[in-house]
KELORO-970106 format. One record per atom (N, C-alpha, C): residue number from 1; x, z, y. Coordinates in steps of 0.05 Angstrom, whole numbers. Layout:
     i       xx       zz       yy
   NUM        X        Z        Y
...
% end
This chain:
     i       xx       zz       yy
     1      979     1242    -3758
     1      993     1265    -3747
     1      994     1287    -3767
     2     1017     1298    -3773
     2     1019     1320    -3792
     2     1006     1345    -3781
     3     1000     1363    -3799
     3      987     1388    -3792
     3     1007     1405    -3774
     4      997     1413    -3751
     4     1014     1429    -3733
     4     1007     1459    -3736
     5      981     1464    -3741
     5      972     1492    -3744
     5      943     1491    -3754
     6      935     1513    -3766
     6      907     1516    -3774
     6      895     1538    -3756
     7      870     1535    -3749
     7      857     1556    -3734
     7      857     1582    -3749
     8      854     1604    -3734
     8      854     1631    -3747
     8      832     1632    -3768
     9      810     1620    -3762
     9      787     1620    -3781
     9      782     1591    -3789
    10      793     1582    -3811
    10      791     1555    -3822
    10      778     1556    -3849
    11      758     1539    -3853
    11      745     1536    -3879
    11      755     1512    -3894
    12      757     1515    -3920
    12      763     1492    -3938
    12      736     1481    -3946
    13      733     1455    -3941
    13      708     1441    -3948
    13      714     1419    -3969
    14      705     1424    -3993
    14      710     1405    -4016
    14      685     1388    -4019
    15      689     1362    -4017
    15      667     1342    -4017
    15      664     1329    -4044
    16      641     1333    -4056
    16      631     1318    -4079
    16      649     1319    -4104
    17      664     1340    -4108
    17      679     1343    -4133
    17      660     1355    -4154
    18      642     1338    -4161
    18      621     1345    -4181
    18      625     1327    -4205
    19      613     1336    -4227
    19      617     1322    -4253
    19      612     1292    -4251
    20      591     1284    -4239
    20      584     1255    -4238
    20      603     1239    -4222
    21      612     1249    -4199
    21      629     1234    -4181
    21      659     1236    -4189
    22      667     1259    -4198
    22      695     1263    -4206
    22      703     1245    -4229
    23      683     1235    -4244
    23      688     1217    -4267
    23      691     1188    -4258
    24      685     1181    -4233
    24      688     1154    -4224
    24      717     1145    -4225
    25      722     1119    -4230
    25      750     1109    -4227
    25      757     1108    -4197
    26      779     1122    -4190
    26      786     1123    -4162
    26      815     1115    -4157
    27      821     1110    -4132
    27      849     1103    -4124
    27      854     1118    -4098
    28      878     1125    -4091
    28      901     1125    -4108
    28      898     1148    -4129
    29      912     1146    -4150
    29      912     1166    -4171
    29      887     1168    -4186
    30      880     1192    -4195
    30      857     1197    -4211
    30      840     1220    -4200
    31      816     1221    -4209
    31      799     1244    -4202
    31      811     1270    -4211
    32      824     1270    -4234
    32      837     1295    -4244
    32      859     1304    -4225
    33      874     1285    -4213
    33      895     1293    -4194
    33      882     1305    -4168
    34      860     1293    -4159
    34      846     1304    -4136
    34      836     1333    -4142
    35      825     1336    -4166
    35      815     1363    -4174
    35      838     1383    -4175
    36      861     1375    -4186
    36      884     1393    -4188
    36      893     1402    -4161
    37      896     1383    -4142
    37      905     1390    -4115
    37      884     1406    -4100
    38      859     1400    -4104
    38      838     1415    -4092
    38      837     1443    -4102
    39      842     1447    -4128
    39      843     1474    -4140
    39      865     1490    -4128
    40      888     1477    -4122
    40      910     1490    -4109
    40      902     1500    -4081
    41      887     1483    -4067
    41      877     1491    -4041
    41      857     1514    -4043
    42      839     1512    -4062
    42      819     1534    -4066
    42      834     1560    -4071
    43      854     1560    -4088
    43      868     1585    -4094
    43      882     1596    -4069
    44      894     1579    -4053
    44      908     1588    -4029
    44      888     1598    -4008
    45      866     1585    -4005
    45      846     1594    -3985
    45      833     1620    -3995
    46      829     1623    -4020
    46      817     1648    -4031
    46      837     1671    -4026
    47      863     1666    -4032
    47      883     1686    -4028
    47      885     1694    -3998
    48      882     1675    -3980
    48      883     1680    -3951
    48      858     1692    -3940
    49      837     1694    -3956
    49      811     1705    -3947
    49      796     1687    -3929
    50      801     1661    -3931
    50      786     1641    -3915
    50      762     1630    -3930
    51      742     1622    -3916
    51      718     1611    -3929
    51      723     1585    -3944
    52      708     1583    -3966
    52      710     1559    -3983
    52      682     1548    -3986
    53      679     1522    -3981
    53      653     1509    -3983
    53      655     1487    -4004
    54      636     1488    -4023
    54      633     1467    -4043
    54      608     1450    -4036
    55      613     1425    -4032
    55      591     1407    -4025
    55      586     1388    -4049
    56      561     1386    -4057
    56      554     1366    -4077
    56      533     1348    -4065
    57      528     1326    -4078
    57      508     1307    -4068
    57      487     1302    -4089
    58      463     1302    -4081
    58      440     1293    -4097
    58      427     1272    -4080
    59      433     1246    -4087
    59      423     1225    -4069
    59      393     1226    -4064
    60      386     1218    -4040
    60      358     1217    -4033
    60      344     1196    -4051
    61      318     1199    -4055
    61      304     1179    -4071
    61      308     1152    -4059
    62      302     1132    -4075
    62      305     1104    -4066
    62      292     1100    -4039
    63      304     1083    -4023
    63      293     1077    -3997
    63      277     1051    -3997
    64      268     1043    -4021
    64      253     1018    -4023
    64      228     1018    -4005
    65      217     1042    -4001
    65      193     1043    -3984
    65      199     1040    -3954
    66      225     1041    -3947
    66      233     1039    -3919
    66      242     1011    -3911
    67      251      995    -3930
    67      261      968    -3924
    67      248      948    -3943
    68      237      929    -3932
    68      223      908    -3949
    68      244      893    -3966
    69      269      890    -3956
    69      288      874    -3971
    69      305      891    -3990
    70      300      917    -3992
    70      316      934    -4010
    70      310      927    -4039
    71      331      922    -4054
    71      327      916    -4082
    71      344      934    -4100
    72      348      958    -4090
    72      364      977    -4105
    72      350      986    -4131
    73      364      986    -4153
    73      351      995    -4178
    73      348     1026    -4177
    74      329     1036    -4191
    74      326     1065    -4193
    74      351     1077    -4206
    75      360     1099    -4195
    75      384     1112    -4204
    75      377     1133    -4226
    76      394     1133    -4246
    76      390     1153    -4268
    76      416     1170    -4269
    77      412     1196    -4268
    77      435     1214    -4269
    77      432     1233    -4293
    78      455     1241    -4304
    78      455     1261    -4326
    78      447     1288    -4314
    79      437     1306    -4330
    79      428     1332    -4319
    79      450     1348    -4305
    80      475     1344    -4313
    80      497     1359    -4301
    80      512     1343    -4280
    81      502     1320    -4272
    81      515     1302    -4254
    81      524     1316    -4228
    82      508     1333    -4217
    82      513     1345    -4191
    82      528     1372    -4192
    83      535     1381    -4216
    83      549     1407    -4219
    83      578     1405    -4209
    84      586     1424    -4194
    84      614     1426    -4185
    84      632     1428    -4210
    85      654     1413    -4210
    85      672     1414    -4234
    85      683     1443    -4237
    86      683     1453    -4262
    86      690     1481    -4266
    86      719     1487    -4260
    87      737     1467    -4261
    87      765     1471    -4256
    87      770     1483    -4228
    88      752     1478    -4209
    88      755     1488    -4182
    88      752     1519    -4180
    89      740     1531    -4200
    89      737     1560    -4199
    89      719     1570    -4178
    90      697     1556    -4173
    90      678     1565    -4152
    90      668     1593    -4159
    91      665     1609    -4138
    91      656     1637    -4141
    91      629     1641    -4126
    92      614     1661    -4134
    92      588     1665    -4121
    92      591     1673    -4092
    93      615     1680    -4083
    93      619     1687    -4055
    93      625     1663    -4038
    94      628     1639    -4051
    94      633     1615    -4036
    94      607     1604    -4025
    95      610     1585    -4007
    95      586     1572    -3995
    95      581     1546    -4011
    96      556     1541    -4018
    96      548     1518    -4033
    96      528     1502    -4016
    97      534     1477    -4012
    97      517     1459    -3996
    97      510     1435    -4013
    98      484     1429    -4015
    98      475     1404    -4028
    98      466     1385    -4006
    99      479     1362    -4005
    99      472     1342    -3986
    99      457     1319    -3999
   100      444     1302    -3983
   100      429     1280    -3994
   100      438     1253    -3981
   101      458     1255    -3964
   101      470     1232    -3950
   101      500     1235    -3951
   102      514     1217    -3937
   102      544     1219    -3937
   102      554     1243    -3922
   103      539     1254    -3904
   103      547     1274    -3885
   103      538     1302    -3893
   104      556     1320    -3898
   104      549     1347    -3907
   104      536     1364    -3885
   105      537     1355    -3860
   105      524     1370    -3839
   105      495     1361    -3835
   106      488     1337    -3844
   106      461     1326    -3839
   106      440     1341    -3855
   107      422     1353    -3841
   107      398     1366    -3854
   107      406     1387    -3875
   108      428     1401    -3869
   108      437     1424    -3885
   108      443     1448    -3867
   109      449     1470    -3879
   109      456     1494    -3863
   109      486     1497    -3860
   110      502     1477    -3865
   110      531     1479    -3863
   110      541     1489    -3836
   111      532     1476    -3815
   111      541     1484    -3788
   111      535     1513    -3782
   112      510     1521    -3787
   112      502     1548    -3782
   112      518     1568    -3798
   113      523     1562    -3823
   113      538     1581    -3840
   113      567     1583    -3831
   114      579     1561    -3824
   114      607     1562    -3814
   114      608     1577    -3787
   115      590     1572    -3769
   115      591     1585    -3743
   115      585     1615    -3747
   116      568     1623    -3765
   116      563     1651    -3770
   116      588     1666    -3780
   117      606     1652    -3791
   117      632     1664    -3801
   117      654     1661    -3780
   118      648     1649    -3757
   118      669     1646    -3736
   118      688     1623    -3742
   119      681     1605    -3759
   119      698     1582    -3767
   119      700     1562    -3744
   120      725     1555    -3737
   120      729     1535    -3716
   120      745     1511    -3727
   121      756     1513    -3750
   121      771     1492    -3763
   121      763     1488    -3791
   122      766     1463    -3801
   122      761     1457    -3829
   122      783     1440    -3840
   123      788     1444    -3866
   123      805     1427    -3882
   123      787     1412    -3901
   124      790     1386    -3901
   124      773     1369    -3918
   124      788     1357    -3941
   125      775     1356    -3965
   125      786     1343    -3989
   125      762     1333    -4005
   126      767     1315    -4024
   126      745     1307    -4042
   126      744     1277    -4047
   127      722     1269    -4058
   127      716     1241    -4065
   127      689     1234    -4054
   128      685     1213    -4041
   128      703     1191    -4035
   128      712     1193    -4006
   129      737     1186    -4002
   129      749     1187    -3976
   129      733     1174    -3954
   130      724     1149    -3959
   130      710     1133    -3939
   130      680     1139    -3937
   131      670     1155    -3955
   131      641     1160    -3955
   131      636     1189    -3948
   132      636     1207    -3968
   132      629     1235    -3963
   132      649     1249    -3945
   133      675     1244    -3949
   133      695     1258    -3932
   133      693     1247    -3904
   134      693     1221    -3900
   134      692     1210    -3873
   134      666     1216    -3859
   135      644     1214    -3874
   135      618     1220    -3862
   135      616     1249    -3852
   136      627     1267    -3868
   136      628     1295    -3860
   136      647     1300    -3837
   137      670     1287    -3838
   137      690     1290    -3817
   137      679     1281    -3790
   138      666     1258    -3789
   138      654     1249    -3764
   138      635     1269    -3752
   139      618     1280    -3770
   139      599     1300    -3760
   139      613     1326    -3751
   140      634     1334    -3765
   140      649     1358    -3758
   140      662     1354    -3730
   141      673     1330    -3726
   141      685     1324    -3700
   141      664     1326    -3677
   142      640     1315    -3683
   142      619     1316    -3663
   142      610     1345    -3657
   143      616     1363    -3675
   143      608     1391    -3672
   143      633     1408    -3663
   144      654     1394    -3655
   144      678     1407    -3644
   144      695     1423    -3663
   145      694     1418    -3689
   145      712     1432    -3707
   145      739     1418    -3706
   146      760     1434    -3709
   146      787     1423    -3712
   146      790     1415    -3741
   147      797     1390    -3746
   147      797     1380    -3773
   147      825     1374    -3783
   148      830     1382    -3808
   148      855     1375    -3822
   148      847     1361    -3848
   149      860     1339    -3855
   149      854     1324    -3879
   149      876     1328    -3899
   150      869     1336    -3924
   150      888     1338    -3946
   150      890     1311    -3959
   151      909     1295    -3949
   151      910     1267    -3957
   151      915     1262    -3987
   152      928     1281    -4000
   152      933     1277    -4029
   152      912     1291    -4046
   153      892     1302    -4033
   153      870     1315    -4048
   153      844     1300    -4042
   154      846     1274    -4039
   154      823     1257    -4036
   154      829     1229    -4047
   155      808     1216    -4055
   155      810     1189    -4066
   155      784     1174    -4062
   156      784     1148    -4068
   156      761     1131    -4063
   156      759     1111    -4086
   157      737     1098    -4087
   157      733     1076    -4106
   157      745     1050    -4096
   158      752     1049    -4071
   158      763     1025    -4058
   158      788     1032    -4043
   159      811     1022    -4050
   159      836     1029    -4038
   159      837     1021    -4008
   160      825      998    -4001
   160      825      990    -3973
   160      808     1009    -3956
   161      786     1017    -3967
   161      769     1036    -3952
   161      783     1063    -3949
   162      797     1072    -3970
   162      812     1097    -3969
   162      834     1095    -3948
   163      849     1074    -3948
   163      871     1070    -3929
   163      860     1068    -3900
   164      837     1055    -3897
   164      825     1052    -3870
   164      818     1080    -3859
   165      806     1097    -3876
   165      799     1124    -3867
   165      824     1139    -3859
   166      845     1138    -3876
   166      870     1153    -3871
   166      886     1143    -3847
   167      886     1116    -3843
   167      903     1105    -3822
   167      889     1098    -3796
   168      863     1094    -3797
   168      849     1086    -3773
   168      830     1108    -3762
   169      813     1118    -3780
   169      793     1137    -3771
   169      803     1165    -3768
   170      815     1176    -3789
   170      823     1204    -3789
   170      843     1212    -3767
   171      863     1195    -3761
   171      882     1202    -3740
   171      868     1205    -3712
   172      846     1193    -3709
   172      831     1196    -3683
   172      816     1222    -3680
   173      811     1236    -3703
   173      794     1260    -3702
   173      807     1285    -3714
   174      831     1282    -3724
   174      843     1306    -3736
   174      872     1301    -3744
   175      883     1320    -3759
   175      910     1319    -3769
   175      909     1313    -3799
   176      929     1300    -3809
   176      930     1292    -3837
   176      957     1301    -3849
   177      955     1314    -3872
   177      979     1322    -3886
   177      974     1327    -3915
   178      995     1335    -3929
   178      993     1340    -3958
   178      982     1368    -3963
   179      973     1372    -3987
   179      964     1398    -3996
   179      985     1419    -3991
   180     1010     1413    -3999
   180     1032     1431    -3996
   180     1036     1439    -3966
   181     1035     1420    -3948
   181     1039     1426    -3920
   181     1016     1442    -3908
   182      992     1437    -3917
   182      969     1452    -3908
   182      970     1481    -3917
   183      978     1485    -3942
   183      981     1512    -3953
   183     1003     1527    -3937
   184     1025     1513    -3930
   184     1046     1526    -3914
   184     1035     1534    -3887
   185     1019     1517    -3875
   185     1007     1523    -3848
   185      987     1546    -3851
   186      973     1548    -3874
   186      954     1570    -3878
   186      968     1597    -3879
   187      993     1597    -3888
   187     1008     1622    -3890
   187     1020     1631    -3864
   188     1018     1615    -3843
   188     1031     1623    -3817
   188     1012     1639    -3800
% end
């Protein structure tokens, strides 16, 4: 369903556009294209005086101690892996959330910060569509936020997973449209 309107107080929530994840090979398009469209959204939300949230992920330590059959190798990350990509122009007035799971609401202050600002709607963008974006969207829906998905400002490492999120999951919990259409709705 295309975007029909945005709530008076709508936050832009950018998922995992950090140096380590933005470098992953993604589909459709490239991480650079997702960053460019997300930057366009950031600029429009900043101009409209709406809240902007940058979410990064620092994965939880290995869960080997929780499952006897877990054989996950220890993960090694570069020191700047979790830094938000500079192209987005994050400002110190923005909200920064570090998550440790797929869901930006889980065990973070995101819900409290949004509610303290009177936010009732969110626009989601980022990488990966079927992981961080979908995980956060499901939690936002459970918390009664009105959700809009910027379909051309997200990508995934798996095209089938990306398409499943956009065609099966997201239509059940929100509206889906392009960056351009969302920005037009923001101006109304």
